[in-house]
Structures are given as C-alpha cells and as structure tokens.
N, C-alpha and C positions, 0 to 999 in steps of 0.2 A: 504494500500499499504506499502510495506517496502523499506526504503531508505537505501542506500549502500553507502560508500563513501571508495574509494581506495585511497592507498599511496603507496611509496616505488620503484616505478620504475625508470629506469635510464639507463644509458650506461655503460657497462661493457665488459672486454675482455673474449675471449671464455676461459672456464675453470673456471671463477671467479662465485661469488654468489651474490644474491639478495634476500631481503626478503620483501614480500608484505604484506601490513595490509588492512583489511576491517573492517570498523565500519558500524553496522548495527543499524537501529532504526525505529519506526513507530508503529502505533495502532495495526497493524495486524501481527506484529513480533511474531512468535510463535516457535514451536519446530521443524520445518522442518529443513532438510539438508541445509548446505550452502556448497559453491563451487567455483570453479574457472573456467572461460572459456578463449580462447583467439582468436584473430583473426589476421592473418599475412596478407600482402598486396596482394591483388588479392587472397585470398582464404576466403572460408567459416568458419564462427564460429567454434570452435572446444572444446570439453570437455577437461579439464585437470585435476581437482580433485574434490572430493567431501567429506564432513564429516557430521556424524550423529549429534544430540543434544549434546549426551553424550560424543562424540569424539571417542566411542568405535569402530566405524566402518570407514573405508574410503575405498575410490574408486581411481584410478587413470588410465589415459590413458597410455597405453603400452609405448609412446613415452618419458613418464616423470618418469615411475617407477624405483626406485632405485636413482633418482636424486632430485627429488621435495618431499616436505613433507607438507602435510596440517595440520593445528592444530586449536584448538579453545581454547578460553580462559575461566576461571572459569564461567565469566559472561554471556558466550553463545553469545553475541552479538558482540564479535571480533574474525575474523578469520585471519590467517596467512598462508602465502604460503611461505616457504623456499625453494628456488632454487638453487641448487648447480650444479657443472659441466656444467655451461651454455653452450649451442652451438648457432652457428649463427643461426640455424633454429628455435631458440627458440623465435627469435625476433618477437613481435606481441604486439599488444594492448591487456593487460589482464583485464578481467572483474571479479568483484565480484558478485557472484548470491545468490539468495535464491531460494531454490527448491519447488515444489509444493508438495511435500510429505514428512512425517516423517519416512517413510520406502521404502527402495529399497533392493530388492534381486537380482539386475542384476546391472550392472555399467551404472550410469545415462548419458543422453545424453544432450545438449543443449536444447532439447526439454521439458527437465524435470524441466527447471529453470524458474521461473516465474517473479522474478525481476533481475534488472542488474543495476551495477554501471555506472558511466560514462568513466572508463576505466583508467588505466594507462599503460605509453608505457615503454616497455622493449626492449632495443637495445642491440644486443650480436654482438661485432665485433670480426672478425677472425685476 
C-alpha cells in the first residue's frame, strides 16, 4: 500500500495562487504515475492532473490546462500542484493519488488511481 500525505491547501481570493504538496511512501511505492484529483461539494471526484515517473509526460483536465502545473521531485516520491489564476469553481478537496500503471497513452481518470491521500481543502473566494 502506498501512503500519501497532502499539504498546502487554504483560502485564497479568485485570481490567486496556491501550491499543493504530496509526499508518498510505502513498501509498494514504485514507478507508476502520480496525480491529483478533487471533489467539490455535491459533485463526483474528478481528475485534475497526472505525471509520469520521469516527469516527462503530464496530463491535465481541460478545466485546469494553462493554469495548473504538476511536477515531481528528483526523489520521485514528492509531487506538487502549482495552481494559478484560481477560480471559485476550483473550490474542492484536493487529493494526491498514486496510479495503477506506469504507462498511459490517454488522459487518466480517477478510475486509474489506486491510492488516495486524506485530502486538503482549497477554497477560492470571489
């Protein structure tokens, strides 16, 4: 099992920025993709972004393209989500994820994630 711990959420005004961090650990942690998903009140969880082991391939949901950037540390067990130009509709609990595979030739969905962190709240005020 992979353990994931997120940090960096908070309250920000529309147009502002936040950076989320995720630290991964566990005996089964390997070279799979990692990513972020989110769940807004009353809505289903949705995919936000994913990154390969090397960091050379990334995927984004259309709703965050050009505003969010996912990156991975040299040690590979740390992932960040830089969120710029935040909108009220970005308000959600954000989860760090470990994917089921090391290879994706399509934009992953939440169904492709096998491990979840406890989540961190992001609130964007208008």
